[in-house]
DSSP file (Angstrom, degrees, kcal/mol; ACC not computed):
  #  RESIDUE AA STRUCTURE BP1 BP2  ACC     N-H-->O    O-->H-N    N-H-->O    O-->H-N    TCO  KAPPA ALPHA  PHI   PSI    X-CA   Y-CA   Z-CA
    1    1 A X     >        0   0    0      0, 0.0     4,-2.3     0, 0.0     5,-0.2   0.000 360.0 360.0 360.0 -45.6   -9.1    8.1    4.9
    2    2 A X  H  >  +     0   0    0      1,-0.2     4,-2.6     2,-0.2     5,-0.3   0.932 360.0  51.3 -61.4 -45.0   -5.8    9.8    3.9
    3    3 A X  H  > S+     0   0    0      1,-0.2     4,-2.8     2,-0.2     5,-0.2   0.900 109.3  50.7 -60.3 -41.1   -6.7   12.8    6.1
    4    4 A X  H  > S+     0   0    0      2,-0.2     4,-2.4     1,-0.2    -1,-0.2   0.937 112.6  45.0 -63.1 -47.2   -7.5   10.6    9.1
    5    5 A X  H  X S+     0   0    0     -4,-2.3     4,-1.9     2,-0.2    -2,-0.2   0.913 117.0  44.6 -65.1 -42.4   -4.2    8.7    8.8
    6    6 A X  H  X S+     0   0    0     -4,-2.6     4,-2.6    -5,-0.2    -2,-0.2   0.914 113.1  50.9 -68.9 -42.3   -2.1   11.9    8.3
    7    7 A X  H  X S+     0   0    0     -4,-2.8     4,-2.8    -5,-0.3     5,-0.3   0.919 110.7  48.9 -61.8 -43.4   -3.9   13.8   11.1
    8    8 A X  H  X>S+     0   0    0     -4,-2.4     4,-2.8    -5,-0.2     5,-0.6   0.905 111.8  49.5 -62.0 -40.8   -3.4   11.0   13.5
    9    9 A X  H  X5S+     0   0    0     -4,-1.9     4,-1.7    -5,-0.2    -2,-0.2   0.910 113.4  46.3 -63.7 -42.2    0.3   10.8   12.6
   10   10 A X  H  <5S+     0   0    0     -4,-2.6    -2,-0.2     1,-0.2    -1,-0.2   0.922 120.0  38.4 -65.3 -45.5    0.6   14.6   13.0
   11   11 A X  H  <5S+     0   0    0     -4,-2.8    -2,-0.2    -5,-0.2    -3,-0.2   0.857 134.7  17.3 -76.6 -36.5   -1.2   14.7   16.4
   12   12 A X  H  <5S+     0   0    0     -4,-2.8    28,-0.3    -5,-0.3    -3,-0.2   0.553 111.4  74.3-117.9 -11.2    0.1   11.5   18.0
   13   13 A X     << -     0   0    0     -4,-1.7     2,-0.3    -5,-0.6    26,-0.1   0.062  69.8-122.5 -89.3-158.8    3.2   10.5   16.0
   14   14 A X        -     0   0    0      2,-0.2    23,-2.6    24,-0.1    24,-0.5  -0.996  56.5  -5.8-150.4 144.0    6.7   12.0   16.0
   15   15 A X  S    S-     0   0    0     -2,-0.3    -2,-0.1    21,-0.2    23,-0.1  -0.205 103.1  -1.8  74.7-160.0    9.0   13.5   13.4
   16   16 A X        -     0   0    0     20,-0.1     2,-0.5     1,-0.1    21,-0.3  -0.329  64.1-137.9 -69.4 147.5    8.6   13.7    9.7
   17   17 A X        -     0   0    0     19,-0.1     2,-0.4    -4,-0.1    19,-0.2  -0.922  15.8-167.7-109.3 131.5    5.5   12.2    8.0
   18   18 A X  E     -A   35   0A   0     17,-2.0    17,-3.1    -2,-0.5     2,-0.5  -0.980   2.5-162.5-120.4 129.9    5.8   10.2    4.8
   19   19 A X  E     -A   34   0A   0     -2,-0.4     2,-0.4    15,-0.2    15,-0.2  -0.943   8.9-177.7-112.9 131.2    2.7    9.3    2.7
   20   20 A X  E     -A   33   0A   0     13,-2.7    13,-3.1    -2,-0.5     2,-0.4  -0.996   5.8-171.3-130.6 131.7    2.9    6.6    0.1
   21   21 A X  E     +A   32   0A   0     -2,-0.4     2,-0.3    11,-0.2    11,-0.2  -0.988  21.0 148.1-123.8 129.6    0.1    5.5   -2.2
   22   22 A X  E     -A   31   0A   0      9,-2.2     9,-3.2    -2,-0.4     2,-0.5  -0.955  46.3-103.4-152.5 168.2    0.5    2.4   -4.4
   23   23 A X  E     -A   30   0A   0     -2,-0.3     2,-0.3     7,-0.2     7,-0.2  -0.875  38.7-118.8-100.3 127.1   -1.4   -0.5   -6.0
   24   24 A X     >  -     0   0    0      5,-3.1     4,-2.6    -2,-0.5     5,-0.2  -0.482  16.7-145.8 -64.6 124.8   -1.1   -3.9   -4.3
   25   25 A X  T  4 S+     0   0    0     -2,-0.3    -1,-0.2     1,-0.2    -2,-0.0   0.765  92.9  57.1 -66.0 -25.8    0.4   -6.3   -6.8
   26   26 A X  T  4 S+     0   0    0      1,-0.1    -1,-0.2     3,-0.1    -2,-0.0   0.900 129.2   5.4 -75.4 -41.1   -1.6   -9.2   -5.5
   27   27 A X  T  4 S-     0   0    0     -3,-0.2    -2,-0.2     2,-0.2    -1,-0.1   0.440  91.7-120.3-125.8  -1.8   -5.1   -7.9   -5.9
   28   28 A X     <  +     0   0    0     -4,-2.6     2,-0.2     1,-0.2    -3,-0.1   0.541  64.2 140.0  76.8   5.8   -4.7   -4.5   -7.7
   29   29 A X        -     0   0    0     -5,-0.2    -5,-3.1    -6,-0.1    -1,-0.2  -0.585  56.9-106.8 -86.5 146.2   -6.3   -2.5   -4.9
   30   30 A X  E     -A   23   0A   0     -7,-0.2    53,-2.5    -2,-0.2     2,-0.4  -0.447  33.2-164.3 -72.2 141.9   -4.9    0.8   -3.8
   31   31 A X  E     -AB  22  82A   0     -9,-3.2    -9,-2.2    51,-0.2     2,-0.5  -0.984   6.5-157.5-126.9 137.2   -3.1    1.1   -0.5
   32   32 A X  E     -AB  21  81A   0     49,-2.6    49,-2.1    -2,-0.4     2,-0.4  -0.967  11.0-171.2-113.7 129.6   -2.2    4.2    1.5
   33   33 A X  E     -AB  20  80A   0    -13,-3.1   -13,-2.7    -2,-0.5     2,-0.5  -0.963   7.3-167.1-119.9 139.3    0.7    4.1    4.0
   34   34 A X  E     -AB  19  79A   0     45,-2.5    45,-2.5    -2,-0.4     2,-0.4  -0.984  11.5-164.4-126.4 119.4    1.6    6.9    6.4
   35   35 A X  E     +AB  18  78A   0    -17,-3.1   -17,-2.0    -2,-0.5     2,-0.3  -0.806  16.1 157.9-104.8 140.6    5.0    6.6    8.1
   36   36 A X  E     - B   0  77A   0     41,-1.9    41,-2.4    -2,-0.4   -21,-0.2  -0.962  46.3-117.3-151.2 169.4    6.2    8.4   11.2
   37   37 A X  S    S+     0   0    0    -23,-2.6    39,-0.3   -21,-0.3   -22,-0.2   0.412  74.3 115.2 -90.0   1.0    8.8    8.0   13.9
   38   38 A X        -     0   0    0    -24,-0.5    -2,-0.2    39,-0.1   -25,-0.1  -0.390  57.3-149.5 -72.7 150.2    6.4    7.6   16.8
   39   39 A X        +     0   0    0     37,-0.1    -1,-0.1    -2,-0.1   -26,-0.1   0.682  63.4 105.9 -91.1 -20.6    6.2    4.4   18.7
   40   40 A X        -     0   0    0    -28,-0.3     2,-0.4     1,-0.1    -2,-0.1  -0.229  62.4-138.6 -63.1 150.1    2.5    4.7   19.7
   41   41 A X        -     0   0    0     28,-0.0     2,-0.1   -28,-0.0    -1,-0.1  -0.919  17.1-118.1-111.9 134.1   -0.1    2.5   17.9
   42   42 A X        -     0   0    0     -2,-0.4     2,-0.4    26,-0.1    27,-0.0  -0.455  33.7-172.6 -69.4 142.1   -3.5    3.8   16.8
   43   43 A X        -     0   0    0     -2,-0.1     2,-0.4     0, 0.0    14,-0.1  -0.995  29.7-112.1-135.4 141.1   -6.4    2.1   18.4
   44   44 A X        -     0   0    0     -2,-0.4     2,-0.2    13,-0.1    11,-0.1  -0.599  40.8-133.6 -70.5 127.2  -10.1    2.3   17.7
   45   45 A X        -     0   0    0      9,-0.5     2,-0.2    -2,-0.4     3,-0.1  -0.503  21.4 -98.9 -83.7 150.2  -11.7    4.0   20.7
   46   46 A X        -     0   0    0     -2,-0.2     2,-0.1     1,-0.1    -1,-0.1  -0.487  55.0 -96.4 -62.8 135.4  -14.8    2.8   22.4
   47   47 A X        -     0   0    0     -2,-0.2     2,-0.5     1,-0.1    -1,-0.1  -0.358  42.7-173.3 -63.8 128.1  -17.6    4.9   21.2
   48   48 A X    >   -     0   0    0      5,-0.2     3,-1.3    -2,-0.1     5,-0.1  -0.951  12.1-162.5-124.4 107.2  -18.4    7.8   23.5
   49   49 A X  T 3  S+     0   0    0     -2,-0.5    -1,-0.1     1,-0.3    -2,-0.0   0.710  90.4  54.0 -66.2 -20.5  -21.5    9.7   22.5
   50   50 A X  T 3  S+     0   0    0     -3,-0.1    -1,-0.3     2,-0.0     2,-0.1   0.635  87.9 101.0 -86.9 -14.6  -20.5   12.7   24.7
   51   51 A X    <   -     0   0    0     -3,-1.3     3,-0.0     1,-0.1    -3,-0.0  -0.361  62.0-151.1 -72.9 149.8  -17.0   13.0   23.1
   52   52 A X  S    S+     0   0    0     -2,-0.1     2,-0.3     2,-0.0    -1,-0.1   0.420  78.9  11.9 -97.9  -0.6  -16.3   15.7   20.5
   53   53 A X  S    S+     0   0    0     -5,-0.1    -5,-0.2     1,-0.1    -2,-0.1  -0.886  77.7  87.8-154.9-175.4  -13.6   13.7   18.8
   54   54 A X        +     0   0    0     -2,-0.3    -9,-0.5    -7,-0.1     4,-0.2   0.593  66.5  99.1  92.3  11.3  -12.1   10.2   18.6
   55   55 A X     >  +     0   0    0      2,-0.1     4,-2.5     1,-0.1     5,-0.2   0.519  52.7  91.7-104.7  -7.2  -14.3    8.7   16.0
   56   56 A X  H  > S+     0   0    0      1,-0.2     4,-2.7     2,-0.2     5,-0.2   0.890  87.5  45.4 -59.8 -46.5  -12.1    9.1   12.9
   57   57 A X  H  > S+     0   0    0      2,-0.2     4,-2.5     1,-0.2    -1,-0.2   0.884 112.4  52.8 -67.2 -37.5  -10.3    5.8   13.0
   58   58 A X  H  > S+     0   0    0     -4,-0.2     4,-1.1     2,-0.2    -2,-0.2   0.927 112.6  44.5 -60.9 -45.8  -13.6    4.0   13.7
   59   59 A X  H  X S+     0   0    0     -4,-2.5     4,-0.9     1,-0.2     3,-0.5   0.916 112.7  51.1 -65.5 -43.4  -15.2    5.6   10.6
   60   60 A X  H >X S+     0   0    0     -4,-2.7     4,-1.2     1,-0.2     3,-1.1   0.913 105.4  56.2 -60.6 -42.4  -12.2    5.0    8.5
   61   61 A X  H 3< S+     0   0    0     -4,-2.5    -1,-0.2     1,-0.3    -2,-0.2   0.801 105.6  52.4 -61.1 -29.2  -12.2    1.3    9.4
   62   62 A X  H 3< S+     0   0    0     -4,-1.1    -1,-0.3    -3,-0.5    -2,-0.2   0.719 110.4  48.3 -77.2 -21.3  -15.7    1.0    8.2
   63   63 A X  H << S+     0   0    0     -3,-1.1    21,-0.4    -4,-0.9     2,-0.2   0.618 103.2  65.8 -96.5 -14.9  -14.8    2.5    4.8
   64   64 A X  S  < S-     0   0    0     -4,-1.2    19,-0.2    19,-0.1     3,-0.1  -0.685  78.1-125.4-109.2 161.6  -11.7    0.5    3.9
   65   65 A X  S    S-     0   0    0     17,-2.2     2,-0.3     1,-0.3    18,-0.2   0.939  88.3 -23.7 -67.8 -47.3  -11.3   -3.2    3.1
   66   66 A X  E     -C   82   0A   0     16,-1.1    16,-3.0    -3,-0.0     2,-0.3  -0.981  60.2-172.3-159.3 161.4   -8.6   -3.6    5.8
   67   67 A X  E     +C   81   0A   0     -2,-0.3     2,-0.3    14,-0.2    14,-0.2  -0.966  12.4 153.7-152.2 164.7   -6.0   -1.6    7.7
   68   68 A X  E     -C   80   0A   0     12,-2.1    12,-2.5    -2,-0.3     2,-0.4  -0.977  33.1-108.0-173.8-175.0   -3.2   -2.1   10.2
   69   69 A X  E     -C   79   0A   0     -2,-0.3     2,-0.4    10,-0.2    10,-0.2  -0.993  22.7-174.9-134.2 137.8    0.1   -1.0   11.7
   70   70 A X  E     -C   78   0A   0      8,-2.4     8,-2.5    -2,-0.4     2,-0.1  -1.000  24.8-122.1-134.5 138.2    3.5   -2.4   11.2
   71   71 A X  E     -C   77   0A   0     -2,-0.4     2,-0.4     6,-0.2     6,-0.3  -0.402  22.4-128.8 -73.6 152.3    6.7   -1.4   13.0
   72   72 A X    >   -     0   0    0      4,-1.9     3,-1.7     1,-0.1     4,-0.1  -0.811  11.9-130.7 -98.7 142.4    9.7   -0.1   11.1
   73   73 A X  T 3  S+     0   0    0     -2,-0.4    -1,-0.1     1,-0.3     3,-0.1   0.850 110.3  51.3 -59.5 -35.0   13.1   -1.7   11.8
   74   74 A X  T 3  S-     0   0    0      1,-0.3    -1,-0.3    -3,-0.0     2,-0.1   0.364 128.8 -86.6 -84.9   6.3   14.6    1.8   12.2
   75   75 A X  S <  S+     0   0    0     -3,-1.7    -1,-0.3     1,-0.2     2,-0.2  -0.072  89.7  59.7 102.6 154.8   12.0    2.8   14.7
   76   76 A X  S    S-     0   0    0    -39,-0.3    -4,-1.9    -3,-0.1     2,-0.3  -0.503  72.0 -99.5  88.5-161.3    8.5    4.3   14.2
   77   77 A X  E     -BC  36  71A   0    -41,-2.4   -41,-1.9    -6,-0.3     2,-0.4  -0.958   6.9-128.9-155.0 166.0    5.7    2.7   12.4
   78   78 A X  E     -BC  35  70A   0     -8,-2.5    -8,-2.4    -2,-0.3     2,-0.5  -0.997  17.2-162.2-122.6 124.4    3.6    2.5    9.2
   79   79 A X  E     -BC  34  69A   0    -45,-2.5   -45,-2.5    -2,-0.4     2,-0.3  -0.935  21.0-177.5-102.8 128.6   -0.2    2.8    9.4
   80   80 A X  E     -BC  33  68A   0    -12,-2.5   -12,-2.1    -2,-0.5     2,-0.3  -0.885  18.2-169.2-129.9 156.7   -1.8    1.5    6.2
   81   81 A X  E     -BC  32  67A   0    -49,-2.1   -49,-2.6    -2,-0.3     2,-0.5  -0.991  12.5-147.5-144.9 137.6   -5.2    1.1    4.8
   82   82 A X  E     -BC  31  66A   0    -16,-3.0   -17,-2.2    -2,-0.3   -16,-1.1  -0.920  18.8-135.2-108.6 126.3   -6.4   -0.8    1.7
   83   83 A X        -     0   0    0    -53,-2.5   -19,-0.1    -2,-0.5     3,-0.1  -0.380  11.8-129.0 -75.5 157.3   -9.3    0.6   -0.3
   84   84 A X  S    S+     0   0    0    -21,-0.4     2,-0.3     1,-0.1    -1,-0.1   0.818  88.5  24.0 -77.3 -31.8  -12.0   -1.7   -1.5
   85   85 A X              0   0    0    -55,-0.0   -55,-0.1   -56,-0.0    -1,-0.1  -0.961 360.0 360.0-135.6 150.7  -12.0   -0.6   -5.1
   86   86 A X              0   0    0     -2,-0.3    -1,-0.0   -57,-0.1   -57,-0.0   0.505 360.0 360.0 -69.2 360.0   -9.4    1.0   -7.4
């Protein structure tokens, strides 16, 4: 999951990449955040059986409890994913 988020940030984002891992205070579950200065938002692609790539986010979404994207006030975005168990 971390590799997918960082790879997407590297390939499609912009500028420096920051990775932050912490435990959510509300439910105790681990959260991974990946920050970059790019404005683009990751989207799960329609499955294409002939494609040689583009399945990573779909697979990651199946393995985590939840994930999302939030914009940063200074520009860019944070893509985050919450794991199901600590």
